[in-house]
MOPAC internal coordinates of N, CA, C and O (Angstrom, degrees):
PM7 1SCF
backbone

  N    0.0000 0     0.00 0     0.00 0    0    0    0
  C    1.3347 1     0.00 0     0.00 0    1    0    0
  C    1.6967 1   107.89 1     0.00 0    2    1    0
  O    1.2310 1   119.92 1   -51.71 1    3    2    1
  N    1.2559 1   117.75 1   128.29 1    3    2    1
  C    1.4468 1   119.92 1  -179.05 1    5    3    2
  C    1.5516 1   111.73 1   -98.53 1    6    5    3
  O    1.2310 1   120.84 1   -44.65 1    7    6    5
  N    1.2763 1   116.00 1   135.35 1    7    6    5
  C    1.4224 1   123.73 1  -176.40 1    9    7    6
  C    1.4635 1   109.72 1  -100.90 1   10    9    7
  O    1.2310 1   116.28 1   -56.34 1   11   10    9
  N    1.2925 1   124.67 1   123.66 1   11   10    9
  C    1.4247 1   124.59 1   173.92 1   13   11   10
  C    1.5480 1   107.54 1   -97.24 1   14   13   11
  O    1.2310 1   123.04 1   -45.48 1   15   14   13
  N    1.2557 1   111.77 1   134.52 1   15   14   13
  C    1.5169 1   116.04 1   173.62 1   17   15   14
  C    1.5279 1   111.08 1  -100.40 1   18   17   15
  O    1.2310 1   119.96 1   -36.24 1   19   18   17
  N    1.2459 1   117.69 1   143.76 1   19   18   17
  C    1.5018 1   122.08 1  -177.32 1   21   19   18
  C    1.5264 1   109.45 1  -106.34 1   22   21   19
  O    1.2310 1   123.08 1   -27.39 1   23   22   21
  N    1.2316 1   111.70 1   152.61 1   23   22   21
  C    1.6001 1   121.18 1   179.22 1   25   23   22
  C    1.4739 1   102.58 1  -122.99 1   26   25   23
  O    1.2310 1   120.91 1   -47.27 1   27   26   25
  N    1.2939 1   115.86 1   132.73 1   27   26   25
  C    1.4705 1   125.11 1   174.52 1   29   27   26
  C    1.5202 1   108.59 1  -108.12 1   30   29   27
  O    1.2310 1   120.47 1   -53.90 1   31   30   29
  N    1.2961 1   116.70 1   126.10 1   31   30   29
  C    1.6365 1   119.21 1   178.75 1   33   31   30
  C    1.5095 1    98.72 1  -115.66 1   34   33   31
  O    1.2310 1   120.96 1   -55.75 1   35   34   33
  N    1.3514 1   115.76 1   124.25 1   35   34   33
  C    1.4305 1   124.74 1   169.41 1   37   35   34
  C    1.5053 1   106.13 1  -103.08 1   38   37   35
  O    1.2310 1   121.25 1   -61.47 1   39   38   37
  N    1.3297 1   115.22 1   118.53 1   39   38   37
  C    1.4584 1   111.86 1  -176.51 1   41   39   38
  C    1.5926 1   110.80 1  -114.13 1   42   41   39
  O    1.2310 1   120.38 1   -53.98 1   43   42   41
  N    1.2991 1   116.87 1   126.02 1   43   42   41
  C    1.5176 1   119.34 1   178.42 1   45   43   42
  C    1.5035 1   106.56 1  -142.17 1   46   45   43
  O    1.2310 1   122.94 1   -21.77 1   47   46   45
  N    1.3821 1   111.97 1   158.23 1   47   46   45
  C    1.4284 1   113.73 1  -179.51 1   49   47   46
  C    1.5322 1   106.05 1   169.36 1   50   49   47
  O    1.2310 1   121.68 1     5.78 1   51   50   49
  N    1.2751 1   114.39 1  -174.22 1   51   50   49
  C    1.4782 1   127.28 1  -169.96 1   53   51   50
  C    1.5643 1   102.02 1   -76.18 1   54   53   51
  O    1.2310 1   121.75 1   -20.05 1   55   54   53
  N    1.3022 1   114.26 1   159.95 1   55   54   53
  C    1.4661 1   120.69 1   172.50 1   57   55   54
  C    1.4480 1   112.09 1   -64.25 1   58   57   55
  O    1.2310 1   120.33 1   -40.97 1   59   58   57
  N    1.3625 1   116.97 1   139.03 1   59   58   57
  C    1.4781 1   128.51 1  -178.40 1   61   59   58
  C    1.4941 1   109.06 1    69.71 1   62   61   59
  O    1.2310 1   115.45 1  -164.08 1   63   62   61
  N    1.2986 1   126.25 1    15.92 1   63   62   61
  C    1.4639 1   128.00 1  -179.69 1   65   63   62
  C    1.4903 1   113.05 1   -73.36 1   66   65   63
  O    1.2310 1   117.40 1   160.52 1   67   66   65
  N    1.3027 1   122.55 1   -19.48 1   67   66   65
  C    1.5180 1   124.10 1  -177.63 1   69   67   66
  C    1.5129 1   111.31 1   110.00 1   70   69   67
  O    1.2310 1   118.95 1  -169.36 1   71   70   69
  N    1.3182 1   119.60 1    10.64 1   71   70   69
  C    1.4819 1   120.46 1  -178.64 1   73   71   70
  C    1.5431 1   111.89 1   -59.27 1   74   73   71
  O    1.2310 1   119.98 1   134.12 1   75   74   73
  N    1.1535 1   117.64 1   -45.88 1   75   74   73
  C    1.5723 1   122.75 1   178.33 1   77   75   74
  C    1.4370 1   108.40 1   -60.26 1   78   77   75
  O    1.2310 1   118.58 1   129.40 1   79   78   77
  N    1.2540 1   120.32 1   -50.60 1   79   78   77
  C    1.4558 1   123.81 1  -179.94 1   81   79   78
  C    1.5091 1   113.99 1   -57.29 1   82   81   79
  O    1.2310 1   121.32 1   134.99 1   83   82   81
  N    1.3660 1   115.09 1   -45.01 1   83   82   81
  C    1.4816 1   117.91 1   179.44 1   85   83   82
  C    1.5651 1   107.93 1   -70.54 1   86   85   83
  O    1.2310 1   119.24 1   140.61 1   87   86   85
  N    1.2218 1   119.06 1   -39.39 1   87   86   85
  C    1.4759 1   112.90 1   178.20 1   89   87   86
  C    1.4113 1   116.68 1   -69.45 1   90   89   87
  O    1.2310 1   119.71 1   152.20 1   91   90   89
  N    1.3648 1   118.16 1   -27.80 1   91   90   89
  C    1.4161 1   120.83 1   175.30 1   93   91   90
  C    1.5492 1   109.00 1   -66.31 1   94   93   91
  O    1.2310 1   120.35 1   137.54 1   95   94   93
  N    1.3336 1   116.93 1   -42.46 1   95   94   93
  C    1.4791 1   119.67 1   179.00 1   97   95   94
  C    1.5614 1   109.28 1   -64.88 1   98   97   95
  O    1.2310 1   118.93 1   137.24 1   99   98   97
  N    1.3768 1   119.65 1   -42.76 1   99   98   97
  C    1.3780 1   121.53 1  -173.82 1  101   99   98
  C    1.6476 1   105.76 1   -67.68 1  102  101   99
  O    1.2310 1   122.10 1   143.87 1  103  102  101
  N    1.3854 1   113.58 1   -36.13 1  103  102  101
  C    1.5631 1   120.35 1   179.41 1  105  103  102
  C    1.4628 1   111.37 1   -61.69 1  106  105  103
  O    1.2310 1   117.84 1   157.04 1  107  106  105
  N    1.3692 1   121.73 1   -22.96 1  107  106  105
  C    1.4839 1   121.46 1   179.43 1  109  107  106
  C    1.5389 1   115.41 1   -73.52 1  110  109  107
  O    1.2310 1   120.95 1   168.02 1  111  110  109
  N    1.2768 1   115.79 1   -11.98 1  111  110  109
  C    1.4917 1   121.42 1   178.19 1  113  111  110
  C    1.4731 1   109.79 1   -68.56 1  114  113  111
  O    1.2310 1   118.96 1   -35.22 1  115  114  113
  N    1.3075 1   119.59 1   144.78 1  115  114  113
  C    1.3954 1   128.00 1   175.76 1  117  115  114
  C    1.5850 1   111.69 1   -55.06 1  118  117  115
  O    1.2310 1   120.24 1   -41.66 1  119  118  117
  N    1.4348 1   117.15 1   138.34 1  119  118  117
  C    1.3729 1   122.94 1   175.66 1  121  119  118
  C    1.4510 1   113.22 1    59.96 1  122  121  119
  O    1.2310 1   119.27 1  -142.53 1  123  122  121
  N    1.2895 1   119.00 1    37.47 1  123  122  121
  C    1.5046 1   131.14 1   179.53 1  125  123  122
  C    1.4964 1   112.14 1  -109.50 1  126  125  123
  O    1.2310 1   121.86 1   -40.79 1  127  126  125
  N    1.3580 1   114.04 1   139.21 1  127  126  125
  C    1.3949 1   119.85 1  -179.21 1  129  127  126
  C    1.5949 1   106.33 1  -128.49 1  130  129  127
  O    1.2310 1   121.09 1   -57.28 1  131  130  129
  N    1.3579 1   115.52 1   122.72 1  131  130  129
  C    1.4332 1   120.92 1  -179.53 1  133  131  130
  C    1.4366 1   112.78 1  -107.10 1  134  133  131
  O    1.2310 1   117.90 1   -58.51 1  135  134  133
  N    1.2403 1   121.61 1   121.49 1  135  134  133
  C    1.5295 1   131.68 1  -177.26 1  137  135  134
  C    1.4590 1   104.80 1  -106.17 1  138  137  135
  O    1.2310 1   116.27 1   -79.14 1  139  138  137
  N    1.3487 1   124.69 1   100.86 1  139  138  137
  C    1.3234 1   127.59 1   176.83 1  141  139  138
  C    1.4865 1   120.01 1  -106.39 1  142  141  139
  O    1.2310 1   120.62 1   -53.87 1  143  142  141
  N    1.3483 1   116.43 1   126.13 1  143  142  141
  C    1.4768 1   120.85 1  -173.24 1  145  143  142
  C    1.5507 1   108.66 1   -62.88 1  146  145  143
  O    1.2310 1   120.95 1   142.80 1  147  146  145
  N    1.3334 1   115.78 1   -37.20 1  147  146  145
  C    1.5912 1   118.30 1  -171.09 1  149  147  146
  C    1.5445 1   102.92 1   -66.95 1  150  149  147
  O    1.2310 1   117.23 1   143.20 1  151  150  149
  N    1.3180 1   122.88 1   -36.80 1  151  150  149
  C    1.4038 1   121.11 1   174.00 1  153  151  150
  C    1.4837 1   117.97 1   -61.56 1  154  153  151
  O    1.2310 1   121.67 1   137.56 1  155  154  153
  N    1.3307 1   114.40 1   -42.44 1  155  154  153
  C    1.4315 1   117.22 1   174.68 1  157  155  154
  C    1.4719 1   113.34 1   -64.36 1  158  157  155
  O    1.2310 1   119.23 1   137.74 1  159  158  157
  N    1.2790 1   119.07 1   -42.26 1  159  158  157
  C    1.4449 1   124.66 1  -172.13 1  161  159  158
  C    1.5482 1   105.59 1   -69.02 1  162  161  159
  O    1.2310 1   119.07 1   143.46 1  163  162  161
  N    1.2448 1   119.37 1   -36.54 1  163  162  161
  C    1.5914 1   124.11 1   179.89 1  165  163  162
  C    1.5080 1   106.70 1   -69.34 1  166  165  163
  O    1.2310 1   116.78 1   149.44 1  167  166  165
  N    1.3407 1   123.72 1   -30.56 1  167  166  165
  C    1.3941 1   124.89 1  -178.91 1  169  167  166
  C    1.5270 1   105.68 1   -81.02 1  170  169  167
  O    1.2310 1   117.86 1   138.85 1  171  170  169
  N    1.1810 1   121.68 1   -41.15 1  171  170  169
  C    1.5543 1   123.76 1  -177.00 1  173  171  170
  C    1.5184 1   108.97 1   -73.23 1  174  173  171
  O    1.2310 1   119.41 1   147.02 1  175  174  173
  N    1.4350 1   118.73 1   -32.98 1  175  174  173
  C    1.4496 1   115.37 1  -174.17 1  177  175  174
  C    1.4836 1   107.03 1  -132.56 1  178  177  175
  O    1.2310 1   119.08 1  -111.27 1  179  178  177
  N    1.3751 1   119.36 1    68.73 1  179  178  177
  C    1.4772 1   121.51 1   176.42 1  181  179  178
  C    1.3962 1   113.26 1   -54.40 1  182  181  179
  O    1.2310 1   117.93 1   -39.43 1  183  182  181
  N    1.1956 1   121.54 1   140.57 1  183  182  181
  C    1.5195 1   128.56 1   177.46 1  185  183  182
  C    1.4716 1   116.12 1    74.85 1  186  185  183
  O    1.2310 1   121.20 1  -178.89 1  187  186  185
  N    1.2727 1   115.31 1     1.11 1  187  186  185
  C    1.4247 1   117.42 1   179.16 1  189  187  186
  C    1.6416 1   114.81 1   -85.64 1  190  189  187
  O    1.2310 1   120.10 1   180.00 1  191  190  189

């Protein structure tokens, strides 16, 4: 039985520091899930 180890990356930083660009690159890796607050907020508060 093979065990897969997970890695959690928590990205935070100043505005326009490249967080979205970095997470987009990380998200292109196989078996990767990106949970982005910006997406959640846009869905919760459309037009805001």
